[in-house]
Each structure stands twice: as structure tokens, then as C-alpha cells.
N, C-alpha and C positions, 0 to 999 in steps of 0.2 A: 526536352526536343525541340529544336527549332521550327520555325514556320515552314520553312523550306523542306525539311524533313516530314512534316505532316502531310504536304500536298504533294510529295513525291508520288508519280504514277508508276505503279508496276504493269509492264506490257506484257501481254499473252504472246508466246511464239510457236509456231507451227513448221516442223522440219528446219529448224533453227533459223527461222525467216521471222520478223516481228510482223503481226498480224493487226497492228493499229488498234487494239482493244484492249481496254482496260481489265486488269486480273480480277475477278469476282472474289468477294469476301463473303463469309457465311450470312452475312446480312443482307445482300444483294444477290445471293446464289439463285437460280432459276432451275425448277424442278424438270429436268429434261431426261426422258427415256432414251438411252443408248446402249447398243448402236442401233442406227435408223435401219429400217427395211429399204432395201434398194427401191423399191415401188414407190416409196413416199418421196423420193428425191427427183421432182420432175422440173427438169430443166432441158429446154430445147433451144438449139443454135439456129440463129437466124442471119441473114446478109441484109443489110439497109444500103443504099446509097447515101451519100451525105445530102443529096437534096431531099429525099425521103425523111431522113431524121430531121432535117430543118423545118419541113413542113409539118411534121408530127409535133415538134415544139412549138411552132406557131399556134396550130389547132387545138392544142391542149392536150393532146393525146400522150406527150412524153413529158412529165413534170421534170423540170430541168434543175430547180433548187429546192427539193424536199427539205423539211426542217433539220432532219437528223445529220445533213451535211454540213460540215464545218467550213465556213468561208475562209479560203486561202488564196490570196491573189498571186496569179504567176507574174514574174517580170516580162517585160515588152519583149526581151530577147528570145524568153522561153517559148512565150505565145507565138512568135514570128516564126521560130523554128520548127513548131507543130504544123503550122500551115504551109511551110516550105515542104516538109516531109509527105503532106497530102498531095502537093502539087506534083512532086517527085513519085509519087505512087509508092512510098515505102509504106509497108502494113504496119498498121496500129495496132497495140495491144488490144484484146477483145473489151467489149463492154459487158456490163452487166445491169440487166432491167429485171424489175419484180413488178409483175403485171397484177392488177386488181381484177375483182370480178366483173366490172363496168369495161373492161378491156384497156383502160388506160395503164400507162406505166411510170414506174419510178425509176431513176437513175439511182442504182446502188453502187456502181463502181465506174468511175470515168467522168465524172461531174465537170472537173476542170478543163478536161479536154473537149467536152461537147459545148461547154460553156464559152472557150475559147473559139472554137469553130462558128458557133452561132453569133458571137460579139462580131467576128471578122466579116462574115457573110450577110449577116441580116441587119445589123444594127450599125455597121461602119464605124465600129467602136475603136479601131486602132489601125496604124498603118504599119507595113512591114519593117523590121529593123534588125540588123545585125544577121543579115542571111548569109549561109555559107557557100552556097551553089547558084543559087537564082540572083545574082547582085543586080541585074537588069531591072528587078522588079522593086528593089529597094525604096521604101519611102512611099509605097502606093497602098491604097485602099482597094478593096475587093473590086469596086465598080471600075477602077483604074486599070485593071488586069487586062490583057488582051483576051479576047473571046475564047481563043483556045485554052486558056490558063483557066477561066472560070467554067468552061465545059468539064474540062479535065478535074477540076475540083469538086463540082457537083456529081459527077458520076462514079468517083471513087467509092469503093465497096467497104462497109466497115462491119465487122462481125460482132454479134450481140447474143450473150447467153441470157434467155429469157425465162425467169422463174415464174412457173405456172401458178395461178392464184389457187389452186386446190392442193397446193403443198401445205402441208400443216405447218403452223406458224413456228413451232419449235424448230422444225427443220429449217426454215427460212433463216430463223434466228443463227443456227449453227453455221449455215452457209454465209451468211452475212459476216461473221467473225472469221471465217477462213480467208473472205477475199477482198475484205475492205482494206485499203492502201492508204489511208490517210495519214498525214504526217502526225497527228496529234492524236493519240489513243482516244477512242469513244468509250464511254462508261457504258454499264449495261442498261441504264435507264434510257440513255439515248437510242441505243440499239432497238429496245422495245417500242419505243416511240416511232421508229422508222417503219416497224412491222405492225403498227396498229392499225393502219388504214385510214389515219387522220391525213386530209389532204393538205392542210396548212397549220403551222405551231400555233398555239393559242395567244402567244404574246409576241410582237415584234421584237427583233433585236435589240432597238433603241430602248423599249421598254424594259427589257431583261438586263440591260446594262445599267440603267437608272435605279433597278431594284438592287443589283449588286454594290452600287456605291453607296446605297441608303444602307444596307447590311454592314458594309465596312465601317460606315461612319458610326453606326450604333456600337460596335465593338471598341472604339476607341474614344467612347464617351466616358466619364468618370462614374 
């Protein structure tokens, strides 16, 4: 068996759609009681303005980059068209947040969209490029947009489904598997980490990369 075959990831599907989750083996199976009782699934739906969400991120009430989310950078054109959609009041897909007992929340689904919105409005992280409709705003940062567009941006309403902290962890696990839309399947250990309540990963990505290189080099030694 080749190395590529050994590392091939089998992805779970739900209603013929990929769930972005690695298929479990007997070694990493989780003991889950199914089906759930409906009263155990506690998810509420709320509306937040973009300004409200940005303030929550800045105040530490909404964790934008929990360790279980894989880093995948969108192209400038993709980020710009998301901002254009907000300015045009085109409804965005709903977000999913998981609330902790202390009231803070983690982004479960929609990390890239919120990262893009925060980068544009609060960090001046990029200029608009490749717009389809608002060509007059091409090449501008948020502070360079007319006041009308800035107000329109801040007032846009976002829909978020919030998973209640009292929801049993096993139910959260299943919800996460169903809604996660990441491009690279997450394995079960990463999902457990997402639901463990840890605020930050134990090691930084840089340290993890060093460890990976070290392990690879050991395998090539005679």
C-alpha cells in the first residue's frame, strides 16, 4: 500500500452531501446514545447586526479562531465579493455559535466569513477587488467607503443559530458533524477538542509544524 493510500481520508456524508468530517473507525468511535430526545437539542436562533458581532469579537465575547477550525485563507476576490454581498443586503447563510457556561461563544460554522468581515471593517486588512456591481468602490478600504455604505454595512443583520451550553456534549458532537462545512474533513479528535471547553489550543500551529517535521525526519533516518 502506498503512502497516499494510507493517508486517504474517508469523509462522512449526510443526505448525499459531504459533512466535512472524517469517518470514524472502531479505534476512535465515540459511545453515543441515539436517537436524541428532542428536548436535549437546544438551539436558539438570534439576529445580530454586523456592528454587534464585530463588537462581540473585539470584546472577547465571540471567539473568532478556536483551535479546531482549520486555517484556510480565501482569495482577495472571494473576500471582496462577500463584503459586496453585505453592502448589497444579500442575505448570508446562517452562522452557528456554541455558547459556553460563562456566556462567551465559539464560532462553529462561518469562521471564514466572520474573519473576512472583521478583517475588512476593524483591521483594515484588505482593499476591495474584483467587485461585480459596486465598481465605484473598487480599491477602497472600509474607512474610505462613503458614510452611507458604512452604515449599511454595520446595520446588516446576520442570522445565528446558538447551541445552548446545557446541550449535552454528545448532542453537540452530532450537531457539529452535521453542520461543519470545512473544506478538509475534521477527524474525531479535533471535534472532541472543539467541544471540550478549552479556550485555546495547548500548542501554537508553529510548534505543531516543528513537531511534524521532526517526526517525518525520524521516519527517514536509517
